[in-house]
C-alpha positions, -999 to 999 in steps of 0.1 A, spaced: -406 304 242 -395 273 222 -370 250 237 -336 242 222 -349 208 213 -378 223 193 -354 247 175 -330 218 163 -333 207 127 -320 175 109 -313 175 72 -322 141 56 -325 128 20 -356 112 7 -350 76 -1 -349 80 -39 -325 109 -37 -303 90 -13 -301 60 -36 -292 82 -66 -264 99 -47 -247 65 -40 -251 48 -73 -220 48 -95 -229 59 -129 -217 37 -157 -203 51 -189 -218 43 -223 -186 23 -233 -189 2 -202 -226 -6 -210 -216 -14 -246 -190 -39 -234 -215 -56 -211 -240 -59 -239 -214 -73 -262 -202 -99 -237 -238 -111 -232 -244 -113 -269 -212 -132 -276 -219 -156 -248 -254 -163 -261 -241 -169 -296 -219 -196 -281 -247 -212 -262 -240 -198 -228 -262 -178 -205 -252 -147 -186 -264 -116 -168 -251 -82 -158 -246 -66 -124 -249 -99 -106 -246 -100 -68 -233 -132 -53 -238 -138 -16 -205 -145 3 -211 -153 39 -224 -121 55 -213 -100 26 -216 -102 -12 -197 -95 -44 -210 -78 -75 -199 -88 -110 -203 -66 -140 -212 -95 -163 -213 -131 -151 -213 -159 -177 -224 -195 -168 -199 -216 -188 -195 -253 -194 -193 -279 -166 -202 -254 -139 -175 -229 -150 -184 -193 -140 -165 -164 -157 -169 -130 -141 -161 -102 -166 -151 -69 -151 -149 -39 -175 -125 -13 -160 -123 18 -180 -119 43 -152 -93 46 -125 -87 16 -103 -64 14 -72 -38 -12 -66 -44 -16 -29 -74 -18 -6 -106 -38 -6 -119 -22 -38 -87 -28 -58 -86 -51 -88 -63 -75 -69 -86 -78 -39 -118 -81 -59 -103 -107 -83 -90 -128 -54 -124 -126 -37 -142 -137 -68 -118 -166 -75 -121 -178 -39 -159 -181 -44 -157 -201 -76 -157 -173 -102 -129 -170 -127 -121 -133 -129 -116 -118 -163 -108 -81 -163 -109 -60 -195 -97 -25 -201 -86 -1 -228 -57 14 -207 -22 1 -214 -9 8 -179 -35 -16 -164 -26 -44 -188 10 -42 -175 2 -44 -138 -3 -82 -136 -23 -79 -104 -50 -99 -121 -56 -114 -156 -61 -83 -177 -71 -82 -214 -70 -50 -234 -85 -35 -265 -80 -2 -282 -99 28 -269 -131 29 -289 -164 48 -287 -195 31 -275 -212 27 -309 -181 9 -323 -180 -15 -293 -217 -23 -294 -219 -31 -331 -211 -65 -346 -176 -65 -361 -140 -73 -353 -132 -62 -318 -97 -74 -312 -79 -81 -279 -44 -68 -284 -30 -76 -250 -35 -103 -224 -35 -135 -246 -3 -154 -252 8 -184 -272 34 -206 -254 64 -215 -275 80 -247 -262 116 -253 -271 147 -272 -263 177 -253 -249 204 -264 -274 227 -248 -299 198 -245 -324 174 -226 -301 162 -191 -310 159 -179 -274 186 -174 -247 186 -198 -218 165 -184 -190 189 -198 -164 217 -176 -177 239 -204 -189 251 -210 -224 229 -240 -231 215 -263 -204 198 -289 -227 164 -287 -209 130 -277 -222 117 -242 -217 88 -222 -228 85 -186 -240 51 -167 -241 45 -150 -274 19 -122 -277 -10 -130 -300 -42 -111 -309 -76 -128 -305 -111 -116 -313 -130 -103 -282 -161 -124 -290 -140 -155 -294 -123 -147 -261 -157 -145 -243 -170 -178 -259 -138 -198 -254 -133 -187 -218 -168 -199 -211 -161 -232 -228 -128 -237 -210 -108 -236 -242 -89 -204 -230 -78 -204 -194 -59 -180 -171 -23 -189 -162 4 -176 -139 38 -175 -156 67 -169 -132 101 -156 -144 132 -150 -124 120 -115 -113 83 -113 -118 50 -132 -119 30 -126 -151 -7 -133 -155 -23 -138 -189 -45 -161 -208 -35 -191 -229 -52 -221 -246 -61 -251 -224 -36 -272 -244 -7 -248 -237 -17 -248 -200 -15 -286 -198 19 -286 -214 32 -258 -192 20 -276 -160 36 -308 -173 69 -289 -177 67 -275 -142 60 -309 -127 93 -322 -142 72 -348 -160 79 -335 -195 59 -348 -224 72 -322 -248 79 -336 -283 115 -341 -293 129 -327 -325 122 -352 -353 155 -370 -361 148 -372 -398 146 -334 -401 180 -320 -412 187 -286 -397 200 -264 -424 236 -254 -422 246 -217 -421 278 -225 -441 279 -217 -478 279 -245 -503 304 -227 -525 341 -236 -524 361 -213 -501 382 -185 -516 410 -189 -491 436 -217 -483 434 -228 -447 470 -242 -449 484 -208 -458 470 -193 -426 492 -215 -404 524 -196 -412 548 -186 -439 569 -217 -432 540 -240 -443 531 -220 -474 552 -241 -497 544 -274 -480 522 -299 -500 485 -302 -491 489 -336 -475 518 -326 -452 512 -328 -414 511 -296 -393 541 -287 -371 544 -307 -338 536 -276 -317 501 -272 -333 482 -305 -332 462 -295 -302 451 -262 -318 437 -278 -350 405 -299 -353 408 -335 -361 406 -340 -399 392 -371 -416 415 -394 -435 400 -386 -469 407 -351 -485 383 -323 -476 356 -312 -501 374 -281 -511 406 -301 -519 389 -321 -546 406 -317 -580 394 -313 -615 362 -297 -604 348 -329 -589 331 -319 -557 319 -346 -532 284 -343 -517 287 -345 -479 255 -366 -476 258 -388 -507 241 -422 -504 274 -442 -507 291 -421 -480 261 -424 -455 259 -461 -461 296 -465 -454 293 -445 -422 263 -465 -410 282 -497 -417 310 -486 -394 286 -480 -364 291 -506 -337 261 -528 -331 262 -522 -293 255 -484 -299 225 -492 -321 212 -517 -295 215 -491 -267 197 -465 -287 168 -489 -295 165 -497 -258 163 -460 -250 136 -455 -278 115 -484 -264 116 -469 -229 105 -435 -243 76 -452 -262 65 -469 -229 65 -435 -212 42 -420 -238 16 -447 -233 13 -441 -195 -12 -417 -180 -8 -423 -142 15 -397 -126 34 -422 -104 38 -447 -132 51 -420 -155 76 -409 -128 90 -444 -125 91 -450 -162 107 -416 -168 136 -426 -146 140 -459 -164 141 -440 -197 167 -415 -184 189 -444 -173 186 -460 -208 192 -427 -225 222 -420 -203 238 -454 -212 232 -447 -249 246 -412 -247 276 -423 -227 285 -450 -252 282 -426 -281 305 -401 -263 331 -428 -256 331 -441 -291 334 -406 -307 363 -398 -283 382 -430 -289 379 -427 -327 385 -390 -329 351 -383 -345 325 -355 -342 301 -366 -315 271 -349 -330 276 -367 -363 281 -401 -345 249 -396 -325 229 -387 -355 242 -417 -374 234 -440 -345 198 -428 -342 193 -430 -379 206 -466 -380 185 -476 -349 153 -463 -365 157 -472 -401 159 -510 -398 123 -522 -398 98 -514 -371 105 -513 -334 99 -545 -314 65 -545 -297 63 -534 -261 57 -560 -235 
């Protein structure tokens, strides 16, 4: 009789069958993306390979397509068209962090809109396309994941609301604006370092997307409180929203029925001076008679206003401009910090003097500041820096 040990059986796979059962089959669209990434990289002069294993200590990481870029830059493209978890060692977040820790810039591409909105890594997205369209040469567009950073000053002329929730803080901010880019250009420029990943933090969320290297430098400069953002050119006149046509109403009639019969040059009642804006000595434009309208920015008027500007205001503004020019010529971070404080002190002195002069003369501060800057920068060239 056979023993129990002889009657036992073990079911095993042959080696080839076992390997096939544990290989993840790749879709045709996935293969088409890998081929296109390699072709685009080679056209830009960069070498790459697919399904690359990189040794990491006692383990390893596998990259769908690894591109060897400029100056030792390595960009690991991961094409994710199927389901991907948000947690665990095989999640996009974990795999991207592991690649980045080992010197590989992770670049994840998908055709699913929900992945592009997760921000667990730097996603890019294209439309859902069949394999033969992805593989052929033509315009394959990245419709999500690339941004252009719009830098702006938080003043009354800004198009965006203040991110700090105040009316206007006067500081510089940046707003990411979605922008399409060709997929082939994205592959080549990431390898060249011209397009880089960035982490953009708002009050409630951390966003991850791609920007140009220039925008990244300006954004880092803004975060370091060492701003080099360009100022609004002073010679550019911001268009007014008011109509150039004479008004169809009489402001003096709106004060009350008791002033309807008063002459145009009469003073308002004693109880109303604090409610009305200060008016210039000369008559308003709409009060001109015989159809003779005055131009608000006529040469004779601007020359007269400039002549009435105190010389000390012009001198303070020129000193502030010199300190700003000195700041722009420095590259060392510590020197820029010191020079930036000097510039702020000079600008504060100039702004304070403008405010005091406008308040004492009953003038519009914005108009006074604009006239002072125009006068300071129109008389010859600035003195050389020492």
